[in-house]
Gaussian input, Z-matrix of N, CA and C with variables (Angstrom, degrees):
# hf/3-21g

backbone

0 1
 N
 C     1     B1
 C     2     B2     1     A1
 N     3     B3     2     A2     1     D1
 C     4     B4     3     A3     2     D2
 C     5     B5     4     A4     3     D3
 N     6     B6     5     A5     4     D4
 C     7     B7     6     A6     5     D5
 C     8     B8     7     A7     6     D6
 N     9     B9     8     A8     7     D7
 C    10    B10     9     A9     8     D8
 C    11    B11    10    A10     9     D9
 N    12    B12    11    A11    10    D10
 C    13    B13    12    A12    11    D11
 C    14    B14    13    A13    12    D12
 N    15    B15    14    A14    13    D13
 C    16    B16    15    A15    14    D14
 C    17    B17    16    A16    15    D15
 N    18    B18    17    A17    16    D16
 C    19    B19    18    A18    17    D17
 C    20    B20    19    A19    18    D18
 N    21    B21    20    A20    19    D19
 C    22    B22    21    A21    20    D20
 C    23    B23    22    A22    21    D21
 N    24    B24    23    A23    22    D22
 C    25    B25    24    A24    23    D23
 C    26    B26    25    A25    24    D24
 N    27    B27    26    A26    25    D25
 C    28    B28    27    A27    26    D26
 C    29    B29    28    A28    27    D27
 N    30    B30    29    A29    28    D28
 C    31    B31    30    A30    29    D29
 C    32    B32    31    A31    30    D30
 N    33    B33    32    A32    31    D31
 C    34    B34    33    A33    32    D32
 C    35    B35    34    A34    33    D33
 N    36    B36    35    A35    34    D34
 C    37    B37    36    A36    35    D35
 C    38    B38    37    A37    36    D36
 N    39    B39    38    A38    37    D37
 C    40    B40    39    A39    38    D38
 C    41    B41    40    A40    39    D39
 N    42    B42    41    A41    40    D40
 C    43    B43    42    A42    41    D41
 C    44    B44    43    A43    42    D42
 N    45    B45    44    A44    43    D43
 C    46    B46    45    A45    44    D44
 C    47    B47    46    A46    45    D45
 N    48    B48    47    A47    46    D46
 C    49    B49    48    A48    47    D47
 C    50    B50    49    A49    48    D48
 N    51    B51    50    A50    49    D49
 C    52    B52    51    A51    50    D50
 C    53    B53    52    A52    51    D51
 N    54    B54    53    A53    52    D52
 C    55    B55    54    A54    53    D53
 C    56    B56    55    A55    54    D54
 N    57    B57    56    A56    55    D55
 C    58    B58    57    A57    56    D56
 C    59    B59    58    A58    57    D57
 N    60    B60    59    A59    58    D58
 C    61    B61    60    A60    59    D59
 C    62    B62    61    A61    60    D60
 N    63    B63    62    A62    61    D61
 C    64    B64    63    A63    62    D62
 C    65    B65    64    A64    63    D63
 N    66    B66    65    A65    64    D64
 C    67    B67    66    A66    65    D65
 C    68    B68    67    A67    66    D66
 N    69    B69    68    A68    67    D67
 C    70    B70    69    A69    68    D68
 C    71    B71    70    A70    69    D69
 N    72    B72    71    A71    70    D70
 C    73    B73    72    A72    71    D71
 C    74    B74    73    A73    72    D72
 N    75    B75    74    A74    73    D73
 C    76    B76    75    A75    74    D74
 C    77    B77    76    A76    75    D75
 N    78    B78    77    A77    76    D76
 C    79    B79    78    A78    77    D77
 C    80    B80    79    A79    78    D78
 N    81    B81    80    A80    79    D79
 C    82    B82    81    A81    80    D80
 C    83    B83    82    A82    81    D81
 N    84    B84    83    A83    82    D82
 C    85    B85    84    A84    83    D83
 C    86    B86    85    A85    84    D84
 N    87    B87    86    A86    85    D85
 C    88    B88    87    A87    86    D86
 C    89    B89    88    A88    87    D87
 N    90    B90    89    A89    88    D88
 C    91    B91    90    A90    89    D89
 C    92    B92    91    A91    90    D90
 N    93    B93    92    A92    91    D91
 C    94    B94    93    A93    92    D92
 C    95    B95    94    A94    93    D93
 N    96    B96    95    A95    94    D94
 C    97    B97    96    A96    95    D95
 C    98    B98    97    A97    96    D96
 N    99    B99    98    A98    97    D97
 C   100   B100    99    A99    98    D98
 C   101   B101   100   A100    99    D99
 N   102   B102   101   A101   100   D100
 C   103   B103   102   A102   101   D101
 C   104   B104   103   A103   102   D102
 N   105   B105   104   A104   103   D103
 C   106   B106   105   A105   104   D104
 C   107   B107   106   A106   105   D105
 N   108   B108   107   A107   106   D106
 C   109   B109   108   A108   107   D107
 C   110   B110   109   A109   108   D108
 N   111   B111   110   A110   109   D109
 C   112   B112   111   A111   110   D110
 C   113   B113   112   A112   111   D111
 N   114   B114   113   A113   112   D112
 C   115   B115   114   A114   113   D113
 C   116   B116   115   A115   114   D114
 N   117   B117   116   A116   115   D115
 C   118   B118   117   A117   116   D116
 C   119   B119   118   A118   117   D117
 N   120   B120   119   A119   118   D118
 C   121   B121   120   A120   119   D119
 C   122   B122   121   A121   120   D120
 N   123   B123   122   A122   121   D121
 C   124   B124   123   A123   122   D122
 C   125   B125   124   A124   123   D123
 N   126   B126   125   A125   124   D124
 C   127   B127   126   A126   125   D125
 C   128   B128   127   A127   126   D126
 N   129   B129   128   A128   127   D127
 C   130   B130   129   A129   128   D128
 C   131   B131   130   A130   129   D129
 N   132   B132   131   A131   130   D130
 C   133   B133   132   A132   131   D131
 C   134   B134   133   A133   132   D132
 N   135   B135   134   A134   133   D133
 C   136   B136   135   A135   134   D134
 C   137   B137   136   A136   135   D135
 N   138   B138   137   A137   136   D136
 C   139   B139   138   A138   137   D137
 C   140   B140   139   A139   138   D138
 N   141   B141   140   A140   139   D139
 C   142   B142   141   A141   140   D140
 C   143   B143   142   A142   141   D141
 N   144   B144   143   A143   142   D142
 C   145   B145   144   A144   143   D143
 C   146   B146   145   A145   144   D144
 N   147   B147   146   A146   145   D145
 C   148   B148   147   A147   146   D146
 C   149   B149   148   A148   147   D147
 N   150   B150   149   A149   148   D148
 C   151   B151   150   A150   149   D149
 C   152   B152   151   A151   150   D150
 N   153   B153   152   A152   151   D151
 C   154   B154   153   A153   152   D152
 C   155   B155   154   A154   153   D153
 N   156   B156   155   A155   154   D154
 C   157   B157   156   A156   155   D155
 C   158   B158   157   A157   156   D156
 N   159   B159   158   A158   157   D157
 C   160   B160   159   A159   158   D158
 C   161   B161   160   A160   159   D159
 N   162   B162   161   A161   160   D160
 C   163   B163   162   A162   161   D161
 C   164   B164   163   A163   162   D162
 N   165   B165   164   A164   163   D163
 C   166   B166   165   A165   164   D164
 C   167   B167   166   A166   165   D165
 N   168   B168   167   A167   166   D166
 C   169   B169   168   A168   167   D167
 C   170   B170   169   A169   168   D168
 N   171   B171   170   A170   169   D169
 C   172   B172   171   A171   170   D170
 C   173   B173   172   A172   171   D171
 N   174   B174   173   A173   172   D172
 C   175   B175   174   A174   173   D173
 C   176   B176   175   A175   174   D174
 N   177   B177   176   A176   175   D175
 C   178   B178   177   A177   176   D176
 C   179   B179   178   A178   177   D177
 N   180   B180   179   A179   178   D178
 C   181   B181   180   A180   179   D179
 C   182   B182   181   A181   180   D180
 N   183   B183   182   A182   181   D181
 C   184   B184   183   A183   182   D182
 C   185   B185   184   A184   183   D183
 N   186   B186   185   A185   184   D184
 C   187   B187   186   A186   185   D185
 C   188   B188   187   A187   186   D186
 N   189   B189   188   A188   187   D187
 C   190   B190   189   A189   188   D188
 C   191   B191   190   A190   189   D189
 N   192   B192   191   A191   190   D190
 C   193   B193   192   A192   191   D191
 C   194   B194   193   A193   192   D192
 N   195   B195   194   A194   193   D193
 C   196   B196   195   A195   194   D194
 C   197   B197   196   A196   195   D195
 N   198   B198   197   A197   196   D196
 C   199   B199   198   A198   197   D197
 C   200   B200   199   A199   198   D198
 N   201   B201   200   A200   199   D199
 C   202   B202   201   A201   200   D200
 C   203   B203   202   A202   201   D201
 N   204   B204   203   A203   202   D202
 C   205   B205   204   A204   203   D203
 C   206   B206   205   A205   204   D204
 N   207   B207   206   A206   205   D205
 C   208   B208   207   A207   206   D206
 C   209   B209   208   A208   207   D207
 N   210   B210   209   A209   208   D208
 C   211   B211   210   A210   209   D209
 C   212   B212   211   A211   210   D210
 N   213   B213   212   A212   211   D211
 C   214   B214   213   A213   212   D212
 C   215   B215   214   A214   213   D213
 N   216   B216   215   A215   214   D214
 C   217   B217   216   A216   215   D215
 C   218   B218   217   A217   216   D216
 N   219   B219   218   A218   217   D217
 C   220   B220   219   A219   218   D218
 C   221   B221   220   A220   219   D219
 N   222   B222   221   A221   220   D220
 C   223   B223   222   A222   221   D221
 C   224   B224   223   A223   222   D222
 N   225   B225   224   A224   223   D223
 C   226   B226   225   A225   224   D224
 C   227   B227   226   A226   225   D225
 N   228   B228   227   A227   226   D226
 C   229   B229   228   A228   227   D227
 C   230   B230   229   A229   228   D228
 N   231   B231   230   A230   229   D229
 C   232   B232   231   A231   230   D230
 C   233   B233   232   A232   231   D231
 N   234   B234   233   A233   232   D232
 C   235   B235   234   A234   233   D233
 C   236   B236   235   A235   234   D234
 N   237   B237   236   A236   235   D235
 C   238   B238   237   A237   236   D236
 C   239   B239   238   A238   237   D237
 N   240   B240   239   A239   238   D238
 C   241   B241   240   A240   239   D239
 C   242   B242   241   A241   240   D240
 N   243   B243   242   A242   241   D241
 C   244   B244   243   A243   242   D242
 C   245   B245   244   A244   243   D243
 N   246   B246   245   A245   244   D244
 C   247   B247   246   A246   245   D245
 C   248   B248   247   A247   246   D246
 N   249   B249   248   A248   247   D247
 C   250   B250   249   A249   248   D248
 C   251   B251   250   A250   249   D249
 N   252   B252   251   A251   250   D250
 C   253   B253   252   A252   251   D251
 C   254   B254   253   A253   252   D252
 N   255   B255   254   A254   253   D253
 C   256   B256   255   A255   254   D254
 C   257   B257   256   A256   255   D255
 N   258   B258   257   A257   256   D256
 C   259   B259   258   A258   257   D257
 C   260   B260   259   A259   258   D258
 N   261   B261   260   A260   259   D259
 C   262   B262   261   A261   260   D260
 C   263   B263   262   A262   261   D261
 N   264   B264   263   A263   262   D262
 C   265   B265   264   A264   263   D263
 C   266   B266   265   A265   264   D264
 N   267   B267   266   A266   265   D265
 C   268   B268   267   A267   266   D266
 C   269   B269   268   A268   267   D267
 N   270   B270   269   A269   268   D268
 C   271   B271   270   A270   269   D269
 C   272   B272   271   A271   270   D270
 N   273   B273   272   A272   271   D271
 C   274   B274   273   A273   272   D272
 C   275   B275   274   A274   273   D273
 N   276   B276   275   A275   274   D274
 C   277   B277   276   A276   275   D275
 C   278   B278   277   A277   276   D276
 N   279   B279   278   A278   277   D277
 C   280   B280   279   A279   278   D278
 C   281   B281   280   A280   279   D279
 N   282   B282   281   A281   280   D280
 C   283   B283   282   A282   281   D281
 C   284   B284   283   A283   282   D282
 N   285   B285   284   A284   283   D283
 C   286   B286   285   A285   284   D284
 C   287   B287   286   A286   285   D285
 N   288   B288   287   A287   286   D286
 C   289   B289   288   A288   287   D287
 C   290   B290   289   A289   288   D288
 N   291   B291   290   A290   289   D289
 C   292   B292   291   A291   290   D290
 C   293   B293   292   A292   291   D291
 N   294   B294   293   A293   292   D292
 C   295   B295   294   A294   293   D293
 C   296   B296   295   A295   294   D294
 N   297   B297   296   A296   295   D295
 C   298   B298   297   A297   296   D296
 C   299   B299   298   A298   297   D297
 N   300   B300   299   A299   298   D298
 C   301   B301   300   A300   299   D299
 C   302   B302   301   A301   300   D300
 N   303   B303   302   A302   301   D301
 C   304   B304   303   A303   302   D302
 C   305   B305   304   A304   303   D303
 N   306   B306   305   A305   304   D304
 C   307   B307   306   A306   305   D305
 C   308   B308   307   A307   306   D306
 N   309   B309   308   A308   307   D307
 C   310   B310   309   A309   308   D308
 C   311   B311   310   A310   309   D309
 N   312   B312   311   A311   310   D310
 C   313   B313   312   A312   311   D311
 C   314   B314   313   A313   312   D312
 N   315   B315   314   A314   313   D313
 C   316   B316   315   A315   314   D314
 C   317   B317   316   A316   315   D315
 N   318   B318   317   A317   316   D316
 C   319   B319   318   A318   317   D317
 C   320   B320   319   A319   318   D318
 N   321   B321   320   A320   319   D319
 C   322   B322   321   A321   320   D320
 C   323   B323   322   A322   321   D321
 N   324   B324   323   A323   322   D322
 C   325   B325   324   A324   323   D323
 C   326   B326   325   A325   324   D324
 N   327   B327   326   A326   325   D325
 C   328   B328   327   A327   326   D326
 C   329   B329   328   A328   327   D327

   B1=1.4496
   B2=1.5241
   B3=1.3508
   B4=1.4552
   B5=1.5316
   B6=1.3578
   B7=1.4632
   B8=1.5208
   B9=1.3294
   B10=1.4665
   B11=1.5240
   B12=1.3115
   B13=1.4640
   B14=1.5280
   B15=1.3274
   B16=1.4678
   B17=1.5261
   B18=1.3170
   B19=1.4669
   B20=1.5231
   B21=1.3155
   B22=1.4662
   B23=1.5254
   B24=1.3133
   B25=1.4676
   B26=1.5159
   B27=1.3296
   B28=1.4678
   B29=1.5121
   B30=1.3204
   B31=1.4641
   B32=1.5205
   B33=1.3151
   B34=1.4702
   B35=1.5213
   B36=1.3335
   B37=1.4599
   B38=1.5261
   B39=1.3186
   B40=1.4623
   B41=1.5179
   B42=1.3207
   B43=1.4649
   B44=1.5287
   B45=1.3122
   B46=1.4631
   B47=1.5255
   B48=1.3191
   B49=1.4638
   B50=1.5313
   B51=1.3161
   B52=1.4620
   B53=1.5349
   B54=1.3347
   B55=1.4700
   B56=1.5324
   B57=1.3164
   B58=1.4665
   B59=1.5217
   B60=1.3307
   B61=1.4613
   B62=1.5288
   B63=1.3330
   B64=1.4604
   B65=1.5302
   B66=1.3237
   B67=1.4565
   B68=1.5298
   B69=1.3274
   B70=1.4672
   B71=1.5220
   B72=1.3221
   B73=1.4677
   B74=1.5209
   B75=1.3263
   B76=1.4695
   B77=1.5260
   B78=1.3308
   B79=1.4669
   B80=1.5220
   B81=1.3245
   B82=1.4609
   B83=1.5255
   B84=1.3323
   B85=1.4620
   B86=1.5218
   B87=1.3347
   B88=1.4691
   B89=1.5252
   B90=1.3258
   B91=1.4699
   B92=1.5189
   B93=1.3300
   B94=1.4621
   B95=1.5318
   B96=1.3320
   B97=1.4687
   B98=1.5221
   B99=1.3350
   B100=1.4632
   B101=1.5285
   B102=1.3287
   B103=1.4693
   B104=1.5249
   B105=1.3166
   B106=1.4555
   B107=1.5277
   B108=1.3300
   B109=1.4683
   B110=1.5197
   B111=1.3222
   B112=1.4655
   B113=1.5248
   B114=1.3306
   B115=1.4690
   B116=1.5218
   B117=1.3371
   B118=1.4600
   B119=1.5185
   B120=1.3305
   B121=1.4601
   B122=1.5319
   B123=1.3288
   B124=1.4569
   B125=1.5286
   B126=1.3235
   B127=1.4624
   B128=1.5258
   B129=1.3333
   B130=1.4640
   B131=1.5200
   B132=1.3193
   B133=1.4647
   B134=1.5176
   B135=1.3266
   B136=1.4675
   B137=1.5240
   B138=1.3148
   B139=1.4602
   B140=1.5309
   B141=1.3311
   B142=1.4567
   B143=1.5303
   B144=1.3041
   B145=1.4664
   B146=1.5320
   B147=1.3239
   B148=1.4604
   B149=1.5291
   B150=1.3168
   B151=1.4678
   B152=1.5309
   B153=1.3231
   B154=1.4683
   B155=1.5315
   B156=1.3268
   B157=1.4680
   B158=1.5200
   B159=1.3253
   B160=1.4626
   B161=1.5229
   B162=1.3240
   B163=1.4612
   B164=1.5257
   B165=1.3330
   B166=1.4623
   B167=1.5222
   B168=1.3207
   B169=1.4651
   B170=1.5176
   B171=1.3292
   B172=1.4642
   B173=1.5260
   B174=1.3268
   B175=1.4612
   B176=1.5212
   B177=1.3373
   B178=1.4706
   B179=1.5285
   B180=1.3139
   B181=1.4662
   B182=1.5228
   B183=1.3261
   B184=1.4624
   B185=1.5197
   B186=1.3349
   B187=1.4622
   B188=1.5298
   B189=1.3156
   B190=1.4612
   B191=1.5134
   B192=1.3380
   B193=1.4670
   B194=1.5252
   B195=1.3031
   B196=1.4648
   B197=1.5295
   B198=1.3303
   B199=1.4577
   B200=1.5194
   B201=1.3364
   B202=1.4607
   B203=1.5297
   B204=1.3464
   B205=1.4670
   B206=1.5287
   B207=1.3254
   B208=1.4621
   B209=1.5296
   B210=1.3146
   B211=1.4635
   B212=1.5274
   B213=1.3159
   B214=1.4641
   B215=1.5305
   B216=1.3051
   B217=1.4654
   B218=1.5292
   B219=1.3312
   B220=1.4631
   B221=1.5313
   B222=1.3311
   B223=1.4619
   B224=1.5323
   B225=1.3164
   B226=1.4654
   B227=1.5267
   B228=1.3263
   B229=1.4647
   B230=1.5246
   B231=1.3258
   B232=1.4593
   B233=1.5177
   B234=1.3216
   B235=1.4661
   B236=1.5296
   B237=1.3415
   B238=1.4682
   B239=1.5239
   B240=1.3266
   B241=1.4632
   B242=1.5267
   B243=1.3432
   B244=1.4695
   B245=1.5246
   B246=1.3443
   B247=1.4643
   B248=1.5240
   B249=1.3241
   B250=1.4569
   B251=1.5279
   B252=1.3219
   B253=1.4579
   B254=1.5205
   B255=1.3061
   B256=1.4695
   B257=1.5217
   B258=1.3111
   B259=1.4615
   B260=1.5160
   B261=1.3075
   B262=1.4620
   B263=1.5172
   B264=1.3105
   B265=1.4593
   B266=1.5158
   B267=1.2952
   B268=1.4573
   B269=1.5079
   B270=1.3255
   B271=1.4584
   B272=1.5185
   B273=1.3310
   B274=1.4584
   B275=1.5171
   B276=1.3496
   B277=1.4545
   B278=1.5263
   B279=1.3294
   B280=1.4648
   B281=1.5220
   B282=1.3359
   B283=1.4625
   B284=1.5162
   B285=1.3222
   B286=1.4565
   B287=1.5265
   B288=1.3440
   B289=1.4575
   B290=1.5261
   B291=1.3276
   B292=1.4671
   B293=1.5194
   B294=1.3244
   B295=1.4628
   B296=1.5258
   B297=1.3210
   B298=1.4573
   B299=1.5188
   B300=1.3204
   B301=1.4600
   B302=1.5099
   B303=1.3278
   B304=1.4614
   B305=1.5257
   B306=1.3295
   B307=1.4675
   B308=1.5299
   B309=1.3239
   B310=1.4519
   B311=1.5285
   B312=1.3347
   B313=1.4619
   B314=1.5265
   B315=1.3062
   B316=1.4550
   B317=1.5231
   B318=1.2979
   B319=1.4535
   B320=1.5245
   B321=1.3362
   B322=1.4709
   B323=1.5218
   B324=1.2980
   B325=1.4896
   B326=1.5015
   B327=1.3134
   B328=1.4813
   B329=1.5074
   A1=111.21
   A2=115.50
   A3=119.80
   A4=111.02
   A5=116.38
   A6=119.99
   A7=111.50
   A8=116.62
   A9=120.11
   A10=110.74
   A11=115.79
   A12=120.06
   A13=110.64
   A14=116.75
   A15=120.27
   A16=111.77
   A17=116.95
   A18=120.55
   A19=110.34
   A20=116.83
   A21=120.85
   A22=111.83
   A23=116.63
   A24=119.84
   A25=111.18
   A26=117.26
   A27=120.41
   A28=111.78
   A29=116.94
   A30=120.88
   A31=111.90
   A32=116.33
   A33=120.10
   A34=111.39
   A35=116.40
   A36=119.99
   A37=111.00
   A38=116.91
   A39=120.73
   A40=110.96
   A41=116.29
   A42=120.29
   A43=111.03
   A44=118.06
   A45=119.98
   A46=111.96
   A47=118.10
   A48=120.95
   A49=112.00
   A50=118.04
   A51=120.81
   A52=113.57
   A53=120.87
   A54=119.07
   A55=113.01
   A56=116.41
   A57=119.62
   A58=110.01
   A59=117.13
   A60=120.63
   A61=111.36
   A62=116.44
   A63=120.07
   A64=110.53
   A65=116.79
   A66=121.99
   A67=111.21
   A68=117.52
   A69=119.84
   A70=111.61
   A71=117.42
   A72=120.36
   A73=110.80
   A74=117.31
   A75=120.48
   A76=110.74
   A77=118.57
   A78=120.34
   A79=111.54
   A80=117.43
   A81=120.10
   A82=110.27
   A83=116.67
   A84=120.93
   A85=112.63
   A86=116.74
   A87=119.87
   A88=110.40
   A89=116.57
   A90=119.60
   A91=111.35
   A92=117.48
   A93=120.67
   A94=110.64
   A95=116.88
   A96=121.21
   A97=110.50
   A98=116.77
   A99=120.21
   A100=111.19
   A101=117.12
   A102=120.29
   A103=110.47
   A104=116.56
   A105=121.17
   A106=110.70
   A107=116.78
   A108=120.51
   A109=111.09
   A110=117.13
   A111=120.20
   A112=110.04
   A113=117.71
   A114=121.11
   A115=111.90
   A116=117.64
   A117=121.68
   A118=112.40
   A119=116.75
   A120=124.31
   A121=112.76
   A122=115.75
   A123=120.58
   A124=108.66
   A125=116.62
   A126=123.20
   A127=108.88
   A128=115.86
   A129=119.70
   A130=111.29
   A131=116.38
   A132=121.03
   A133=108.62
   A134=115.54
   A135=120.96
   A136=111.64
   A137=117.92
   A138=120.84
   A139=112.21
   A140=117.28
   A141=120.64
   A142=112.91
   A143=118.08
   A144=121.84
   A145=109.17
   A146=116.57
   A147=120.48
   A148=110.44
   A149=114.95
   A150=120.41
   A151=110.90
   A152=117.48
   A153=120.45
   A154=110.68
   A155=116.47
   A156=119.95
   A157=111.06
   A158=117.14
   A159=120.32
   A160=110.82
   A161=116.38
   A162=120.76
   A163=111.62
   A164=116.94
   A165=120.73
   A166=110.32
   A167=116.88
   A168=120.41
   A169=110.89
   A170=117.48
   A171=120.37
   A172=110.82
   A173=117.25
   A174=120.42
   A175=111.44
   A176=117.10
   A177=120.11
   A178=110.98
   A179=117.04
   A180=120.61
   A181=110.48
   A182=117.07
   A183=120.84
   A184=110.83
   A185=117.16
   A186=120.16
   A187=112.13
   A188=117.72
   A189=120.42
   A190=115.31
   A191=117.68
   A192=120.92
   A193=109.96
   A194=115.90
   A195=121.58
   A196=112.45
   A197=117.96
   A198=120.29
   A199=109.49
   A200=116.19
   A201=118.72
   A202=114.13
   A203=117.89
   A204=119.85
   A205=110.13
   A206=114.77
   A207=119.69
   A208=110.07
   A209=117.92
   A210=121.57
   A211=110.23
   A212=117.25
   A213=120.51
   A214=110.54
   A215=117.33
   A216=121.08
   A217=109.80
   A218=116.77
   A219=120.52
   A220=111.08
   A221=117.11
   A222=120.43
   A223=110.21
   A224=116.77
   A225=120.85
   A226=111.54
   A227=117.38
   A228=119.90
   A229=110.86
   A230=116.82
   A231=120.92
   A232=111.95
   A233=116.74
   A234=120.51
   A235=109.62
   A236=116.65
   A237=119.85
   A238=111.08
   A239=116.41
   A240=120.42
   A241=110.31
   A242=116.98
   A243=120.16
   A244=110.18
   A245=116.82
   A246=120.70
   A247=111.55
   A248=117.29
   A249=121.03
   A250=112.53
   A251=117.56
   A252=122.15
   A253=110.32
   A254=115.92
   A255=121.53
   A256=108.27
   A257=115.82
   A258=121.06
   A259=109.32
   A260=115.92
   A261=120.07
   A262=111.20
   A263=115.74
   A264=120.75
   A265=109.10
   A266=116.11
   A267=120.51
   A268=113.70
   A269=117.89
   A270=120.71
   A271=112.23
   A272=116.32
   A273=120.05
   A274=110.84
   A275=116.73
   A276=119.86
   A277=110.58
   A278=116.50
   A279=119.78
   A280=109.73
   A281=116.78
   A282=119.79
   A283=111.88
   A284=116.84
   A285=121.92
   A286=110.40
   A287=117.20
   A288=121.32
   A289=110.98
   A290=116.97
   A291=119.88
   A292=110.83
   A293=116.41
   A294=119.70
   A295=110.82
   A296=116.96
   A297=120.48
   A298=112.76
   A299=117.02
   A300=120.67
   A301=113.30
   A302=117.08
   A303=120.62
   A304=112.89
   A305=118.12
   A306=119.62
   A307=111.03
   A308=116.71
   A309=121.13
   A310=113.32
   A311=116.26
   A312=120.93
   A313=110.10
   A314=115.47
   A315=121.15
   A316=109.71
   A317=116.45
   A318=120.39
   A319=108.26
   A320=117.73
   A321=118.54
   A322=110.90
   A323=114.23
   A324=119.09
   A325=109.69
   A326=115.62
   A327=119.10
   A328=111.49
   D1=-46.31
   D2=-178.83
   D3=-66.54
   D4=-34.25
   D5=178.19
   D6=-65.30
   D7=-39.58
   D8=177.74
   D9=-64.42
   D10=-40.25
   D11=179.15
   D12=-62.66
   D13=-44.63
   D14=178.10
   D15=-63.90
   D16=-38.07
   D17=177.63
   D18=-62.93
   D19=-45.98
   D20=178.98
   D21=-64.39
   D22=-41.60
   D23=178.50
   D24=-65.59
   D25=-40.65
   D26=177.07
   D27=-63.24
   D28=-42.25
   D29=177.44
   D30=-64.24
   D31=-42.26
   D32=178.49
   D33=-64.54
   D34=-39.07
   D35=177.71
   D36=-64.09
   D37=-43.67
   D38=179.02
   D39=-62.19
   D40=-45.09
   D41=-179.55
   D42=-65.05
   D43=-34.70
   D44=-179.49
   D45=-77.14
   D46=-25.69
   D47=-179.22
   D48=-79.65
   D49=-32.31
   D50=-175.74
   D51=-57.65
   D52=-45.81
   D53=177.23
   D54=-63.60
   D55=-33.84
   D56=178.39
   D57=-66.87
   D58=-43.35
   D59=177.51
   D60=-62.65
   D61=-40.72
   D62=178.14
   D63=-62.39
   D64=-47.55
   D65=-178.77
   D66=-60.78
   D67=-45.95
   D68=-178.52
   D69=-69.55
   D70=-35.01
   D71=178.67
   D72=-67.16
   D73=-45.31
   D74=178.93
   D75=-64.31
   D76=-41.90
   D77=179.04
   D78=-64.66
   D79=-40.67
   D80=176.62
   D81=-63.69
   D82=-37.81
   D83=177.58
   D84=-66.81
   D85=-38.40
   D86=177.57
   D87=-64.26
   D88=-41.94
   D89=178.03
   D90=-64.97
   D91=-41.57
   D92=178.25
   D93=-66.17
   D94=-36.22
   D95=178.10
   D96=-63.95
   D97=-42.36
   D98=178.33
   D99=-66.27
   D100=-38.78
   D101=176.13
   D102=-62.96
   D103=-37.85
   D104=177.73
   D105=-65.22
   D106=-39.83
   D107=177.95
   D108=-63.29
   D109=-37.93
   D110=177.44
   D111=-70.43
   D112=-40.99
   D113=179.30
   D114=-62.09
   D115=-37.72
   D116=178.89
   D117=-85.15
   D118=5.65
   D119=177.34
   D120=59.27
   D121=33.26
   D122=173.27
   D123=-84.34
   D124=-34.17
   D125=176.40
   D126=-120.03
   D127=148.91
   D128=176.58
   D129=-72.11
   D130=-44.60
   D131=174.26
   D132=-145.93
   D133=162.21
   D134=-173.49
   D135=-65.96
   D136=-33.66
   D137=-176.84
   D138=-71.34
   D139=-28.45
   D140=-175.75
   D141=-102.86
   D142=17.86
   D143=-177.85
   D144=-80.23
   D145=122.21
   D146=-177.81
   D147=-85.63
   D148=167.80
   D149=179.18
   D150=-64.07
   D151=-36.27
   D152=179.19
   D153=-64.10
   D154=-40.32
   D155=178.07
   D156=-67.36
   D157=-37.11
   D158=176.36
   D159=-64.45
   D160=-39.80
   D161=178.45
   D162=-63.49
   D163=-37.92
   D164=177.62
   D165=-61.20
   D166=-46.63
   D167=178.66
   D168=-64.65
   D169=-41.04
   D170=179.08
   D171=-62.11
   D172=-40.69
   D173=178.35
   D174=-65.24
   D175=-37.66
   D176=176.78
   D177=-64.26
   D178=-42.20
   D179=-179.71
   D180=-68.92
   D181=-42.81
   D182=-179.62
   D183=-64.45
   D184=-36.75
   D185=179.46
   D186=-66.55
   D187=-29.56
   D188=-176.70
   D189=-99.64
   D190=-2.53
   D191=-177.42
   D192=-136.55
   D193=-174.61
   D194=177.53
   D195=-94.08
   D196=6.46
   D197=178.53
   D198=-69.23
   D199=152.24
   D200=-175.80
   D201=-118.23
   D202=-21.90
   D203=-178.91
   D204=-139.39
   D205=162.43
   D206=176.95
   D207=-67.00
   D208=-34.40
   D209=179.24
   D210=-63.14
   D211=-39.02
   D212=177.75
   D213=-67.22
   D214=-38.91
   D215=177.33
   D216=-63.17
   D217=-46.18
   D218=179.28
   D219=-62.56
   D220=-40.00
   D221=178.73
   D222=-60.97
   D223=-49.00
   D224=-176.47
   D225=-67.48
   D226=-35.44
   D227=174.40
   D228=-66.50
   D229=-35.55
   D230=176.01
   D231=-65.98
   D232=-39.70
   D233=176.95
   D234=-66.61
   D235=-37.72
   D236=175.48
   D237=-61.15
   D238=-36.88
   D239=177.05
   D240=-63.64
   D241=-42.14
   D242=174.97
   D243=-60.74
   D244=-38.38
   D245=-177.01
   D246=-65.81
   D247=-29.41
   D248=-179.24
   D249=-81.54
   D250=-9.35
   D251=-178.22
   D252=-71.73
   D253=130.61
   D254=177.07
   D255=-114.03
   D256=126.18
   D257=179.51
   D258=-129.16
   D259=156.71
   D260=178.54
   D261=-80.90
   D262=-37.99
   D263=179.33
   D264=-129.47
   D265=148.96
   D266=178.78
   D267=85.80
   D268=16.57
   D269=178.72
   D270=-62.10
   D271=-29.97
   D272=177.72
   D273=-62.67
   D274=-32.85
   D275=-179.25
   D276=-70.43
   D277=-40.27
   D278=178.06
   D279=-66.17
   D280=-39.37
   D281=175.97
   D282=-61.02
   D283=-40.79
   D284=177.41
   D285=-64.03
   D286=-43.22
   D287=179.33
   D288=-65.22
   D289=-38.66
   D290=178.82
   D291=-64.98
   D292=-46.18
   D293=-179.77
   D294=-59.71
   D295=-42.92
   D296=177.78
   D297=-68.50
   D298=-39.02
   D299=-179.38
   D300=-69.78
   D301=-36.03
   D302=-179.61
   D303=-73.26
   D304=-9.56
   D305=176.01
   D306=-61.46
   D307=-27.85
   D308=-177.63
   D309=-96.20
   D310=3.43
   D311=-179.95
   D312=-103.71
   D313=144.18
   D314=177.99
   D315=-87.06
   D316=152.43
   D317=172.72
   D318=-78.65
   D319=137.71
   D320=178.44
   D321=-65.67
   D322=152.87
   D323=177.64
   D324=-65.17
   D325=141.46
   D326=179.20
   D327=-96.62

């Protein structure tokens, strides 16, 4: 009985964490995308970057890579942000998240 309860609680915890991980990964990717737009001088600053300017950068990235949408670019940039995270404990979890997150990212053209 107790084992079933732990299994259900573990499953519920996993299901509740996945949307949070998705939300934080996409937000980190959006911030990295805006930083990229500023670095490429498409936008003056991240706060004042318009949707048209974001589309220009997305088209430049899509033209040079195998990515197909801006959402995919933001996702992969968010996973890259996770990859740059250094922690003292739980590094195996970040490695697991990176491996799972990169399943949806394309390899750049060589």
